[in-house]
C-alpha positions as CSV (number, residue, x, y, z in Angstrom):
1,M,76.2,-12.9,-120.6
2,T,77.7,-11.1,-117.6
3,M,77.2,-11.8,-113.9
4,Q,74.1,-10.1,-112.5
5,E,73.3,-9.3,-108.8
6,E,69.9,-8.8,-107.1
7,R,69.9,-7.1,-103.7
8,T,66.9,-7.7,-101.4
9,G,66.2,-7.0,-97.7
10,S,63.8,-8.7,-95.3
11,S,63.3,-5.5,-93.4
12,P,64.2,-1.8,-93.8
13,G,67.2,-2.1,-91.5
14,A,68.3,-5.5,-92.5
15,A,71.5,-6.1,-94.4
16,A,71.1,-6.6,-98.1
17,D,71.0,-10.2,-99.3
18,V,73.1,-10.6,-102.4
19,R,72.0,-13.2,-104.9
20,V,74.6,-13.8,-107.6
21,R,73.4,-15.0,-111.0
22,V,76.2,-16.7,-112.9
23,P,75.6,-18.5,-116.3
24,R,76.4,-22.2,-115.9
25,R,78.6,-24.0,-118.4
26,Q,76.9,-27.0,-119.9
27,K,78.3,-30.2,-118.4
28,S,78.4,-31.8,-121.9
29,W,81.0,-29.3,-122.9
30,G,83.4,-30.4,-120.2
31,S,82.7,-34.1,-121.1
32,K,83.6,-33.4,-124.8
33,V,86.9,-31.8,-123.8
34,R,87.8,-34.8,-121.6
35,W,86.7,-37.4,-124.2
36,A,88.6,-35.7,-127.0
37,R,91.8,-35.6,-124.8
38,H,91.4,-39.2,-123.6
39,A,90.8,-40.4,-127.2
40,V,94.0,-38.7,-128.4
41,Q,95.9,-40.1,-125.4
42,G,94.5,-43.6,-126.0
43,V,95.7,-43.6,-129.6
44,L,99.2,-42.5,-128.7
45,V,99.5,-45.1,-125.9
46,A,98.4,-47.8,-128.4
47,V,101.0,-46.6,-130.9
48,V,103.8,-46.6,-128.3
49,G,102.7,-50.0,-127.1
50,W,102.9,-51.3,-130.6
51,Q,106.3,-49.7,-131.1
52,A,107.6,-51.1,-127.8
53,V,106.9,-54.6,-129.0
54,G,107.4,-54.0,-132.7
55,H,111.0,-52.8,-132.7
56,V,112.0,-56.0,-130.9
57,T,110.0,-58.5,-132.9
58,S,110.4,-57.0,-136.4
59,G,113.8,-55.3,-136.1
60,E,112.4,-51.8,-136.7
61,E,114.1,-48.6,-135.4
62,S,115.2,-48.6,-131.8
63,A,113.7,-46.7,-128.9
64,E,116.1,-43.8,-129.5
65,A,114.4,-43.1,-132.8
66,W,111.3,-42.0,-130.8
67,C,113.0,-39.7,-128.3
68,P,112.4,-36.0,-128.9
69,L,114.8,-35.2,-126.0
70,G,117.6,-36.9,-128.0
71,G,116.8,-34.4,-130.8
72,F,117.3,-31.5,-128.5
73,E,120.5,-33.0,-127.1
74,G,121.8,-33.6,-130.6
75,A,120.9,-30.1,-131.9
76,W,122.5,-28.4,-128.9
77,T,125.7,-30.4,-129.2
78,M,125.9,-29.7,-132.9
79,L,125.4,-26.0,-132.4
80,T,127.9,-25.6,-129.5
81,T,130.6,-28.1,-130.4
82,G,130.0,-29.1,-134.0
83,R,129.9,-32.7,-133.0
84,T,127.2,-35.3,-133.2
85,V,125.7,-37.3,-130.4
86,A,125.7,-41.1,-130.6
87,H,122.3,-42.9,-131.1
88,V,120.5,-39.7,-132.1
89,H,118.4,-40.5,-135.2
90,T,117.1,-38.1,-137.8
91,S,113.6,-38.9,-136.6
92,S,114.5,-37.6,-133.1
93,L,115.5,-34.3,-134.6
94,V,112.1,-34.2,-136.5
95,L,110.2,-35.1,-133.3
96,A,112.1,-32.4,-131.4
97,A,111.2,-29.8,-134.0
98,T,107.6,-30.9,-134.1
99,V,107.0,-30.8,-130.3
100,L,108.8,-27.4,-130.2
101,V,106.4,-26.0,-132.8
102,L,103.5,-27.5,-130.8
103,A,104.8,-25.7,-127.6
104,L,105.1,-22.4,-129.4
105,V,101.6,-22.6,-130.9
106,G,99.7,-24.6,-128.3
107,R,101.7,-24.2,-125.1
108,G,101.8,-27.5,-123.3
109,F,99.7,-29.4,-125.8
110,F,102.3,-32.2,-126.3
111,C,102.7,-32.8,-122.5
112,G,99.0,-32.7,-121.7
113,W,97.6,-34.5,-124.7
114,L,100.3,-36.4,-126.5
115,C,102.9,-37.6,-124.1
116,P,102.3,-41.4,-123.4
117,L,104.4,-41.3,-120.2
118,G,102.3,-38.5,-118.8
119,T,99.1,-40.4,-119.8
120,L,100.4,-43.6,-118.1
121,Q,101.0,-41.6,-114.9
122,E,97.5,-40.2,-115.0
123,M,96.1,-43.7,-115.5
124,V,98.0,-45.0,-112.5
125,H,96.9,-42.1,-110.4
126,K,93.2,-42.7,-111.2
127,A,93.6,-46.4,-110.6
128,G,95.2,-45.6,-107.3
129,R,92.3,-43.4,-106.2
130,A,89.8,-46.1,-107.2
131,V,91.7,-48.7,-105.1
132,T,92.2,-46.6,-102.1
133,N,88.5,-45.5,-102.1
134,R,87.7,-49.2,-101.5
135,V,90.3,-49.9,-98.8
136,P,89.7,-47.9,-95.6
137,P,93.3,-47.9,-94.3
138,L,94.6,-46.7,-97.7
139,R,91.8,-44.2,-98.0
140,R,92.7,-42.7,-94.7
141,L,96.4,-42.5,-95.7
142,R,95.5,-40.8,-99.0
143,R,93.3,-38.2,-97.3
144,R,96.0,-37.6,-94.7
145,L,98.5,-37.0,-97.6
146,E,96.0,-34.7,-99.4
147,R,95.5,-32.7,-96.2
148,G,99.3,-32.4,-95.8
149,A,99.7,-31.3,-99.4
150,G,97.6,-28.2,-98.5
151,L,100.0,-27.1,-95.8
152,E,102.3,-24.2,-96.4
153,R,105.4,-26.3,-95.5
154,W,104.6,-28.9,-98.2
155,R,103.9,-26.1,-100.8
156,R,107.4,-24.8,-100.2
157,I,108.9,-28.2,-100.5
158,D,106.9,-28.7,-103.7
159,G,108.2,-25.4,-105.1
160,V,111.8,-26.5,-104.4
161,L,111.3,-30.0,-106.0
162,R,110.0,-28.4,-109.2
163,W,113.5,-27.1,-109.9
164,G,114.5,-30.7,-110.3
165,R,113.6,-30.9,-114.0
166,W,115.8,-27.9,-114.7
167,L,118.7,-29.6,-113.1
168,V,118.0,-32.8,-115.1
169,L,117.8,-30.7,-118.3
170,A,121.2,-29.1,-117.5
171,W,122.7,-32.6,-116.9
172,A,121.3,-34.0,-120.1
173,I,122.2,-31.1,-122.4
174,I,125.7,-30.3,-120.9
175,G,126.5,-34.0,-120.5
176,A,125.6,-34.7,-124.2
177,A,127.8,-31.8,-125.4
178,V,130.8,-32.9,-123.3
179,T,130.6,-36.7,-123.8
180,G,128.9,-37.0,-127.2
181,T,126.4,-39.4,-125.7
182,M,122.9,-39.2,-124.4
183,V,123.9,-39.3,-120.7
184,F,120.3,-39.1,-119.5
185,R,119.4,-42.3,-121.3
186,V,120.6,-44.4,-118.4
187,A,117.9,-42.9,-116.2
188,D,115.2,-42.1,-118.7
189,P,111.9,-43.8,-117.9
190,W,110.7,-43.1,-121.5
191,I,113.5,-45.3,-122.8
192,A,112.6,-48.0,-120.3
193,L,109.0,-47.8,-121.4
194,L,109.9,-48.2,-125.0
195,M,112.3,-51.1,-124.2
196,V,109.9,-52.9,-121.9
197,A,109.5,-55.8,-124.3
198,Q,113.2,-56.7,-123.9
199,F,113.2,-56.3,-120.1
200,E,116.4,-55.3,-118.5
201,L,116.9,-54.3,-114.8
202,S,118.5,-50.9,-115.3
203,L,118.4,-47.5,-113.6
204,A,115.9,-46.3,-116.2
205,F,113.6,-49.2,-115.3
206,V,113.9,-48.4,-111.6
207,V,113.1,-44.7,-112.3
208,L,110.0,-45.8,-114.3
209,V,108.8,-48.1,-111.5
210,A,109.4,-45.4,-108.9
211,T,107.5,-42.9,-111.1
212,L,104.5,-45.1,-111.3
213,V,104.5,-45.9,-107.6
214,L,104.6,-42.1,-106.8
215,A,101.9,-41.6,-109.3
216,L,99.5,-43.6,-107.1
217,F,99.6,-40.6,-104.6
218,I,100.9,-37.6,-106.7
219,Q,99.6,-36.6,-110.1
220,R,102.3,-36.7,-112.8
221,P,105.3,-36.8,-110.4
222,F,107.9,-37.2,-113.2
223,C,106.4,-34.3,-115.2
224,R,106.4,-32.0,-112.1
225,Y,109.8,-32.8,-110.8
226,A,112.2,-34.5,-113.2
227,C,111.2,-34.3,-116.9
228,P,113.8,-32.4,-118.9
229,L,111.7,-32.4,-122.1
230,G,108.9,-30.7,-120.1
231,A,111.4,-28.0,-119.0
232,V,112.4,-27.3,-122.6
233,L,108.8,-27.1,-123.8
234,S,107.7,-24.9,-120.8
235,L,110.2,-22.3,-121.9
236,A,108.9,-22.4,-125.4
237,G,105.3,-22.4,-124.1
238,K,106.0,-19.0,-122.4
239,L,106.1,-17.5,-125.9
240,S,102.8,-19.1,-126.9
241,P,99.9,-16.6,-127.5
242,I,97.4,-19.3,-126.2
243,A,96.6,-19.6,-122.5
244,V,93.7,-20.1,-120.1
245,Q,92.2,-16.8,-119.1
246,R,90.2,-16.4,-115.8
247,E,87.5,-13.9,-115.4
248,A,87.5,-13.0,-111.7
249,A,84.0,-11.5,-111.8
250,A,82.5,-14.8,-113.0
251,C,84.6,-17.0,-110.7
252,L,82.5,-18.9,-108.1
253,G,85.4,-19.7,-105.8
254,C,84.4,-23.4,-105.9
255,D,88.1,-24.5,-106.2
256,L,87.2,-27.2,-108.8
257,C,89.7,-25.9,-111.3
258,N,92.5,-26.3,-108.7
259,Q,91.4,-29.8,-107.8
260,A,91.3,-30.8,-111.5
261,C,94.7,-29.5,-112.4
262,P,97.2,-32.4,-112.6
263,M,100.1,-30.0,-112.1
264,A,98.7,-28.4,-108.9
265,I,98.6,-24.9,-110.4
266,P,96.4,-22.5,-108.2
267,V,94.3,-21.5,-111.2
268,N,91.8,-19.5,-109.1
269,T,94.5,-17.0,-108.2
270,R,95.5,-16.3,-111.8
271,T,94.2,-13.8,-114.4
272,R,96.1,-15.6,-117.1
273,V,97.5,-19.1,-116.5
274,N,101.1,-18.6,-117.8
275,D,102.9,-20.9,-115.4
276,T,105.7,-23.0,-116.8
277,S,104.1,-26.1,-115.2
278,C,100.9,-25.7,-117.3
279,N,100.7,-28.7,-119.7
280,G,97.6,-27.5,-121.6
281,C,95.4,-30.3,-120.6
282,L,92.4,-28.0,-120.2
283,E,91.1,-30.1,-117.2
284,C,90.5,-26.8,-115.4
285,L,88.1,-25.6,-118.1
286,A,86.3,-28.9,-118.2
287,A,85.8,-28.7,-114.4
288,C,84.8,-25.1,-114.2
289,P,81.0,-24.8,-113.7
290,S,80.9,-21.1,-114.7
291,Q,80.3,-20.3,-118.3
292,N,82.6,-17.3,-118.3
293,G,84.9,-18.3,-115.5
294,L,87.7,-19.8,-117.7
295,A,88.3,-19.6,-121.4
296,V,91.2,-20.3,-123.8
297,T,92.3,-17.0,-125.3
298,L,94.9,-15.5,-127.6
299,A,97.0,-12.7,-126.2
300,I,100.5,-11.3,-126.3
301,P,102.6,-13.7,-124.1
302,T,104.2,-12.5,-120.8
303,L,107.0,-14.0,-118.9
304,R,105.2,-13.9,-115.5
305,A,102.0,-15.6,-114.5
306,R,99.6,-12.8,-113.9
307,R,97.7,-12.9,-110.6
308,S,94.3,-11.3,-110.0
309,A,94.2,-8.2,-108.0
310,P,92.8,-8.8,-104.5
311,A,89.9,-6.5,-105.1
312,T,88.6,-8.8,-107.9
313,E,89.1,-12.0,-106.0
314,P,85.8,-13.8,-105.3
315,D,84.5,-14.0,-101.8
316,L,84.6,-17.7,-101.3
317,Q,82.1,-17.7,-98.5
318,A,79.6,-15.5,-100.4
319,A,80.0,-17.6,-103.5
320,T,79.2,-20.7,-101.6
321,A,76.1,-19.2,-100.2
322,S,74.9,-17.5,-103.3
323,E,72.2,-18.7,-105.6
324,I,73.7,-20.0,-108.8
325,M,71.4,-19.8,-111.9
326,R,71.8,-21.2,-115.4
């Protein structure tokens, strides 16, 4: 169904009153998407929790065996120098190949649905919002921070900080090739999470704690600003034919997609969400009240995130005042 318009006037000389009829997406659809994602995330968190304790109590494979980044470091070092990297297991190479295929096929599916560290950051952020909503001083602080996040100055700072994960990736890849060791391991919160059962005060543990503290106020801070694996997968994701497509004519201008995006992508300014930050969580689709506003589509991939032409952008004021029909 397409958007329909009815124009009526209260008097011959009066301006036409535009009523916009937009098919509404069933709320149960968004709930199913969220429940499916949360179920997958819950299973993976349970598996990682079991592994974090199991490899200590039963002598199973160490944390490095569950590190896909180590697989990329090992593969790059082997291709460029012919040497191997210490502590890189065969399972790490298999994991690296698996998440790479997932990125090529499903864009950020691994980051948005499967990564336990990303899930943990989301859980902490939701818990933080629940706590601050009940404590007036913290609620005022959070709202002040949220208002500041909308300022152009903060957006520029955020854009600069997002280059951090590329710098970390360069350090990890080049360092592994030069030294033959996983240099990022000393600061990797993923390793600290997997080794939590044998607690050790290390730089990696400090980074993990700092990540979770920041997650109280910022959604997925490590994913946005420091994750080298996310940087690798975002490059592969640019080649994926799957992406969220936005139909400007059906957009209500409600901003719910932007608010739902954990990576702070301005979804309502895109024609096709092809940003390297997109983690494929589909929270924007689950939040969109318009049946045709957002959809997952197959298309030839492009290297740039396509923005809607100004002429097709929704009039936010008109959309707010319009009558929305099912």
